[in-house]
Each structure stands twice: as C-alpha cells, then as structure tokens.
C-alpha positions in Angstrom: -9.1 55.8 166.5 -9.0 56.1 162.7 -9.9 59.6 161.4 -10.3 60.7 157.8 -9.3 64.4 157.6 -10.7 66.2 154.6 -8.1 68.9 153.8 -8.4 70.2 150.2 -5.6 72.6 151.1 -2.7 70.9 152.9 1.0 71.6 152.6 4.0 71.4 154.9 5.7 74.7 156.0 2.9 76.8 154.7 0.6 79.5 156.1 -3.1 80.2 155.6 -5.4 77.3 154.6 -2.6 74.9 153.5 -0.9 75.4 156.8 -4.2 74.8 158.6 -4.7 71.5 156.9 -1.2 70.4 157.7 -1.4 71.4 161.3 -4.6 69.6 161.9 -3.0 66.4 160.6 0.3 66.9 162.5 -1.2 67.7 165.9 -4.0 65.1 165.8 -1.3 62.4 165.0 0.8 63.6 167.9 -2.1 62.6 170.1 -1.9 59.0 168.8 -4.8 59.3 166.4 -4.4 57.5 163.1 -5.0 60.2 160.5 -5.6 59.7 156.8 -5.5 63.1 155.0 -7.6 63.4 151.9 -6.2 66.2 149.9 -5.7 67.3 146.3 -3.4 65.5 144.0 -1.5 68.5 142.9 0.4 68.6 146.2 1.4 64.9 146.1 5.1 65.3 145.1 5.8 68.0 147.7 4.0 66.1 150.5 5.6 62.8 149.7 9.1 64.4 149.6 8.5 65.9 153.0 7.2 62.6 154.4 10.3 60.7 153.2 12.4 63.1 155.3 9.9 63.3 158.2 8.2 59.9 158.6 5.2 59.7 160.8 3.5 56.3 161.3 0.2 58.0 162.4 -0.3 60.0 159.2 -1.2 58.7 155.8 -2.5 60.5 152.7 -5.1 59.9 150.0 -5.0 62.1 146.9 -8.0 63.3 144.8 -7.4 64.6 141.4 -10.1 66.4 139.4 -10.1 64.9 135.9 -10.3 68.1 134.0 -8.0 71.0 133.3 -10.9 73.5 132.8 -10.6 74.9 136.4 -7.4 76.0 138.1 -6.7 74.3 141.4 -7.7 76.6 144.3 -10.6 78.1 142.5 -14.2 77.7 143.6 -15.3 75.4 140.8 -12.2 73.2 141.2 -13.0 72.8 144.9 -16.6 72.0 144.3 -15.6 69.2 141.8 -12.9 68.0 144.2 -15.6 67.5 146.8 -17.6 65.3 144.4 -14.7 63.1 143.4 -13.4 62.9 147.0 -16.4 60.7 148.0 -15.3 57.9 145.7 -11.7 58.0 146.9 -12.9 58.1 150.5 -15.1 55.1 150.0 -12.2 53.1 148.6 -10.0 54.1 151.5 -12.7 53.2 154.0 -12.9 49.7 152.7 -9.3 49.1 153.9 -9.1 51.4 157.0 -12.6 51.6 158.4 -12.7 55.2 159.6 -14.4 56.0 162.9 -15.0 59.6 162.0 -14.6 62.2 159.2 -13.5 65.8 159.9 -13.5 68.4 157.2 -11.1 71.3 157.9 -10.2 73.0 154.5 -11.4 74.8 152.6 -13.4 76.6 155.3 -16.4 77.4 153.2 -20.1 77.2 154.1 -20.9 77.5 150.4 -19.6 74.0 149.5 -20.2 71.7 152.4 -18.3 68.4 152.5 -20.1 65.3 151.1 -18.1 62.8 153.1 -21.1 62.3 155.5 -22.0 59.8 152.8 -19.5 57.3 154.3 -22.0 56.8 157.1 -19.7 57.6 160.0 -19.8 60.7 162.3 -18.8 63.8 160.4 -17.4 67.1 161.8 -17.8 70.0 159.5 -15.5 72.9 160.3 -14.6 75.3 161.7 -16.1 76.9 158.5 -16.5 80.5 157.5 -17.8 82.2 154.4 -21.0 83.6 156.0 -19.5 87.1 156.1 -20.1 89.6 153.3 -18.3 92.8 152.4 -20.0 96.0 153.6 -21.9 97.5 150.7 -20.6 101.0 151.5 -17.0 99.8 151.0 -17.4 98.1 147.6 -15.7 101.0 145.8 -12.4 99.5 147.0 -13.0 96.3 145.0 -12.5 98.0 141.7 -13.0 95.7 138.8 -13.9 92.9 141.2 -16.9 94.8 142.5 -19.5 92.9 140.4 -18.1 89.5 141.4 -18.2 90.5 145.1 -21.8 91.7 144.8 -22.6 88.3 143.2 -20.9 86.5 146.0 -22.9 88.5 148.6 -26.2 87.6 146.8 -25.2 84.0 146.8 -24.3 84.0 150.5 -27.6 85.6 151.4 -29.5 83.0 149.3 -28.0 80.0 151.1 -30.8 79.8 153.7 -33.2 79.1 150.9 -31.2 76.2 149.4 -32.8 72.9 150.2 -29.6 71.1 149.3 -27.5 73.1 151.8 -30.1 72.6 154.5 -30.1 68.8 153.8 -26.3 68.6 153.8 -25.9 70.5 157.0 -28.5 68.2 158.6 -26.3 65.2 157.8 -23.3 66.5 159.8 -22.8 65.3 163.4 -21.2 68.6 164.4 -21.0 71.9 162.7 -18.3 74.4 163.8 -18.5 78.1 162.8 -15.4 80.2 162.6 -17.0 83.5 163.2 -20.3 85.0 164.4 -21.5 86.0 160.9 -21.2 82.4 159.7 -22.8 81.0 162.9 -25.8 83.2 162.4 -26.1 82.2 158.7 -25.9 78.5 159.6 -28.7 78.9 162.0 -30.8 80.6 159.3 -30.0 77.5 157.2 -31.9 75.4 159.6 -29.0 74.1 161.7 -29.8 75.2 165.3 -27.0 73.2 166.9 -23.7 74.9 165.8 -20.7 75.8 167.9 -18.3 78.8 167.6 -14.6 77.9 167.1 -11.9 79.9 165.4 -10.4 78.1 162.5 -6.7 79.0 163.1 -4.1 78.0 165.6 -0.4 78.6 166.3 2.3 76.1 167.1 3.7 76.2 170.6 7.2 76.6 168.9 5.9 79.6 167.0 4.9 81.6 170.1 7.3 84.2 171.4 8.8 83.5 174.8 6.8 86.4 176.2 5.2 89.7 175.2 7.4 92.4 173.9 8.7 95.4 175.8 8.5 98.6 173.8 11.3 101.1 173.7 10.4 104.7 174.7 12.8 106.0 172.1 11.9 103.6 169.3 11.4 106.2 166.6 8.7 105.9 163.9 5.8 103.5 164.4 6.7 100.4 162.4 3.5 98.9 160.9 3.3 95.6 159.0 0.5 94.6 156.6 0.4 90.9 155.7 -1.6 89.0 153.1 -2.2 88.4 149.5 -2.9 91.7 147.7 -6.4 91.0 146.7 -9.3 93.5 146.4 -11.0 92.3 149.5 -7.8 92.9 151.6 -8.1 96.6 150.8 -4.4 97.6 150.7 -5.3 100.9 148.9 -7.5 101.8 151.9 -4.6 101.2 154.3 -2.4 103.5 152.1 -5.1 106.1 152.0 -5.2 106.1 155.8 -1.5 106.2 156.2 -1.4 109.4 154.0 -3.4 111.1 156.8 -1.4 109.9 159.8 0.3 112.8 161.7 2.9 110.8 163.6 6.1 109.4 162.0 5.6 105.9 160.6 6.9 103.2 158.3 5.0 100.4 156.6 6.2 97.0 155.4 3.9 95.1 153.0 4.3 91.3 153.1 2.5 89.5 150.3 2.0 89.5 146.6 -0.9 88.9 144.2 -0.7 92.0 142.0 1.9 93.0 139.3 4.8 94.8 140.8 4.2 97.9 138.7 0.6 98.2 139.9 1.7 98.0 143.6 4.5 100.5 143.1 2.2 102.9 141.4 -0.4 102.4 144.2 2.2 103.5 146.7 3.8 106.3 144.6 0.6 108.1 143.6 -0.1 108.6 147.4 3.4 110.0 147.9 4.4 107.2 150.2 7.4 105.6 148.4 9.9 106.8 151.0 8.0 105.2 153.9 6.5 102.0 152.4 8.7 98.9 151.9 7.5 96.0 149.7 9.7 93.1 148.8 7.8 92.4 145.6 7.9 88.6 146.2 6.4 85.9 148.3 8.2 85.4 151.5 8.8 82.1 153.2 7.0 81.2 156.4 10.3 81.8 158.3 10.8 85.2 156.7 7.2 86.3 157.5 7.7 85.3 161.2 11.0 87.3 161.2 9.2 90.3 159.7 6.6 90.3 162.4 9.3 90.5 165.1 10.8 93.6 163.4 7.6 95.6 163.7 5.4 97.2 166.4 1.9 96.7 165.2 -0.1 94.7 162.6 -2.4 96.8 160.3 -5.2 94.5 159.1 -7.7 96.0 156.7 -9.6 93.1 155.1 -13.2 93.9 154.1 -14.2 90.3 154.0 -12.4 87.6 156.1 -13.3 84.5 157.9 -10.8 85.2 160.7 -7.4 86.0 159.3 -4.5 83.8 160.2 -2.3 86.9 160.3 -4.1 88.1 163.4 -3.2 85.1 165.5 0.3 84.9 164.0 1.0 88.5 165.0 -0.5 88.2 168.4 1.5 85.1 169.1 4.6 87.3 168.7 3.2 90.0 171.0 2.1 92.5 168.3 -0.9 94.7 169.0 -3.4 94.9 166.2 -5.1 97.8 164.4 -8.0 96.4 162.5 -11.5 97.0 161.2 -14.3 96.0 163.7 -15.6 93.5 161.2 -16.1 89.7 160.7 -13.4 87.4 162.1 -11.2 90.3 163.3 -14.1 91.6 165.4 -14.4 88.2 167.0 -10.8 87.2 167.3 -8.9 90.3 168.5 -9.5 90.9 172.3 -10.5 94.5 173.1 -7.3 95.0 175.2 -5.1 93.7 172.4 -5.5 96.4 169.8 -7.7 99.1 168.3 -10.8 98.3 166.2 -12.2 100.8 163.7 -15.9 100.9 163.0 -16.9 100.3 159.4 -19.2 103.1 158.1 -18.4 105.1 155.0 -15.1 104.9 153.1 -14.1 108.5 154.2 -14.9 107.7 157.8 -13.1 104.4 157.8 -9.9 106.0 156.3 -10.0 108.7 158.9 -10.7 106.2 161.6 -7.7 104.0 160.7 -5.4 107.1 160.6 -6.7 108.2 164.0 -6.1 104.6 165.4 -2.5 104.7 164.1 -2.0 108.2 165.7 -3.6 107.0 168.9 -1.3 103.9 169.1 1.7 106.1 168.4 0.7 108.4 171.3 0.3 105.5 173.9 2.8 105.3 176.7 5.3 102.4 176.8 3.2 100.9 179.6 0.0 101.0 177.5 1.7 99.4 174.5 3.2 96.7 176.7 -0.2 96.0 178.1 -1.6 95.6 174.5 1.3 93.3 173.7 0.6 91.1 176.7 -3.1 90.9 175.9 -2.2 89.8 172.4 0.3 87.2 173.5 -1.9 85.8 176.3 -4.8 85.3 173.9 -2.6 83.5 171.4 -1.3 81.2 174.1 -4.9 79.8 174.5 -5.2 79.2 170.8 -2.4 76.7 170.0 -2.7 73.8 167.6 -2.0 71.5 170.6 -5.2 72.8 172.4 -7.1 72.6 169.1 -6.2 68.9 168.7 -7.0 68.1 172.3 -10.5 69.6 172.0 -11.0 67.8 168.7 -10.0 64.4 170.3 -12.5 65.0 173.0 -15.2 65.7 170.5 -14.3 62.7 168.4 -14.5 60.4 171.4 -17.9 61.8 172.3 -19.3 61.3 168.7 -17.8 57.9 168.1 -19.1 56.7 171.5 -22.6 58.0 170.7 -22.5 56.2 167.3 -21.5 52.9 168.9 -24.2 53.2 171.6 -26.8 54.0 168.9 
C-alpha cells in the first residue's frame, strides 16, 4: 500500500508535533506500508542526514517550501500557505507513485484542514485538535497575549458557520478528533461521522519496564513541569499554587520560550528560588526522559491544550499526574492515575492545585504506587505500534471501499 503522509512538522529525535510526524512515518513503515512523507522544506538537511545513517526502504520524503520569507516557519500563516503549496507537490508525487491513501497527521489543527483530498484518493484527517478554548475566567494569566487568545476563541467558535470548513470536512473519508472539545466542534461543523482518537503515542522502547515503587522516606515531593513557557501553559499559575503548598516540595521546570531574566524574576518574586530548578535551556529528548525518571509527579497546568504529549510521556514512565480537569488532560489522564483540579476562578484553581499537591504528598506509599501503575498501564495501551496497527486497519477498510465503489 502506498500512503502519502502529510506531516508539516516532522523531525527525528524530537518531541511534540515534530516527533508525532516522525513516529507516524516510522511505525507505519515498520508494518510494510510504503510511506511518502510530505513535510516542510526547512527540515530537509536534518532529515536527509538522518536518513543516510538510518536507511529505510519503506520511507521517502517530499518537501514543500513556502516561497516567501514573510512568515516564520511554524506560525499559523506559514502553515496555511504550506497547505496550499503542498497540493501541487503532492500531485507531482502522485503521478509517479500512485498513492492509495492520504493521511494528514501534523499540524493537528481543525482551523486549517488539509487540502490533499483534492488528489481524489481516500483521505484521513487527524487526529486533530484545536476545538478547545481557554476558559474566559483564566485569561488574566495570558498577560499581553490575552487579546490574541480572545481572538482565537472567537475564531474557533465561528468555525461552524464557515461554509469552506464544512465543505472541506465533507471531503474527508475519515475525521479523527483528538479530544472531546474538538469532536463536539466538528459535529457542529456538519460532520456527524467523527471518531475520537488521541493524537500522541509512545514508543515501546520509551516505556519503563514497570510502574515505580515509591520510597516511604523519599523526602520532599519532587514535581516536574514540562513544556514551552508560553502564556497558555500557565507556569505563573503553577508557581502561585506552589507558594501555598504546606508540604515540603521541589520543582524542576523543563522547557524554554521566555527570556532567562523573565523566568528567574517570575520565580524570585514568589520567594521560590531555593526550591525551583530551571536549566534555562532546551533539553534533548534523552535529557527530558531522564528528568521524568528523577521525579515523583508531573504538574500540568496548560489552559489550552489538544492533549499534551507530556502527559503520555510521564505516564509511560510511571509518573502520576496533577493537572487541570480541562481539554485533552481531562480526556487522557485516567481518574486513577492522578488528581484533576476543576477550573473555576483563578483563586480557586490556585488553591485547588496547592491542595492537590498536598493531597498527593499525604498519600501512602501504596496509594502512590497504585497511581503509578494506573499511569503506566494506560500508557502501555497507547504505543505508536498500536497506533500504526489501527491506522493500517483503517487504511485497508477505506482503500477497499474505494476500489469496490
């Protein structure tokens, strides 16, 4: 079977969306599927260097370059333009390779659906997110980005009234939603047939050998916060909560995105400098995995997130999760695997997070071990191997239907 994989973000040895794109290609190819990855031209040198050292006959690449420097790669406008130019490149590739099916996997945005259905072959769109919006009560944590967040919310709520989006979704053979918020939005957009499927996975080699066993004399609760330090990730809210925690704790921040002085000030003005560690640089994928293993619990505070790859990464290594009961985290994290804090007012959420950390610290070793097992067991059912197997089954169904029709 020849599959065109649309992966705007795709890079070896990466996390987040670039890692998702790469893992889709890698694991589909391992099943004997001939995969051609359509991705952005900016990653060509790194991808081709990796391919020279790790040849794979089942994976090839096509590169799309947006012929303007006006928009930075990775931004919304660059992605929208890339989608337009991708159609022409895909048509050229299709003349030589005759694709049986197209599957769009990154970016996972309902705002800009793939246009590759124009090839006239079965098209799978997703899993896609983007239907979630930040709670209005929490917009104070967005600071100078508040207005742009409000604009995004208005745009998202207007999608059901867009005739173009309704038409495009109607052209897809299958639409997969990465969270319940997006699933509901897609249905409002006129697409009644939509399936729920999380957009992340973990490699079987990434999984810990088993859940962890907590030490009764482990000392302070070791929390880890992972992600780019963006307004919607709400690191200041996490720090506000920690300032109210009664038990002894430490926090490690893994991620960048803000100037070092800004982050240091954010920590210092809350009087937390002696208990918060931040490397101040972007860690490698291997370093992030090692950091998870050195901690007791993941603290996840994003106010708008499709699902959060950090959640599955942490659970795969047996970490319980303290998170907001919101968006993808609400859907992904099993009730037995962590503590979810309702989102109401900023003051209540901060107190709720602090109470959740104190509650975790007060749990018995047996209760913490049970949380770890629930996390690890859930992650075991969400590997890239199982994702690829389910995708192949779907592809076979769609291609067979196309041939019969």
